[in-house]
N, C-alpha and C positions, 0 to 999 in steps of 0.2 A: 536550911543554912542559917547560921547565926549572924546577927547584925553586929558589926564592930562598934564598940562604944567609943565615942569621940571624947577625948580628954580636953581638947582645945577646940574652940570655935575656928572655923576656916575664915581667915582674914580676907578682907577685900583686896583685890589685885590693883586697886587704884594707886597710881604713881604721882598724882597731883598735876597731871597734864590733862585738864578737863576741857578739851575741845573735840567737837565731833565733825566727822565728814558728812557729806550730803546724805548718806544712807543712815546716819545716826550712830555710827560706831565711833567710840572714843579713840583718839589718836594715842593716848597714853596706855590704857588698859585693854583696849580692843573689845570692850563689852558693848552690846547694843544698848540703845536708850532704855528699853524695857528691862534688860538685865541689870542695868545700873539702878533703876528706880525700884526694882523688887528685891535687890540684894539683901536688905536687912530682914525681909520677911521669908526668905528662902530657907529651906532645910539644908543641912550639910550635904545631903545627897544631891540636891538641886545645885548647890554651889560647886560641887565637884564636877557636875556636868558642864556648868558654865566654864570652869577652868579647862576642861577638856576641849570645849569649843574654841576657847582663846588660843590654846596650843595649836589647833588646826589652822586658825586664822594666821598665826605667826608663821607657820610653815608655808602657807600660800603666799603671804607677803614676801617672804625670803625667796621663794621660787620665782615670783614675778620680778623682784629686783635683780635676781641673777640673770633672767632672760633679757631684761632691759639692758643690763650691763653688757651682756654678750652681743646684743643687737647694736649698741653704740660702738662697741669695739669693731664689729664687722663693718658698720657704716664708715667709721674712721679709716679703716684699712682700705675700703673701696675708694674713698676720697683720695687717698694717697696714690692709688693706682691711676685714677683719672688725672690727677695733677701731673703724673709722669708723662702722660700723653702730650701735654702742652709745653714741656720743657725741651 
């Protein structure tokens, strides 16, 4: 199979929010500490893999946020039911 020639370098996904969580993932770009440190030395293929990993991390975060929102909604609804018992 032929390798595709890259006309442009893959740019860093950095958005200028350079703070990390306890595990070392950046809140802005979702890269790990190692991914951020090695970015300039990575090949385009390695960079594409990091971008793929970032997309998966975004999906997991969105699913987690959705579950938390649903849980909060359920808890709020349950609290209303409980309050009806005391009125």
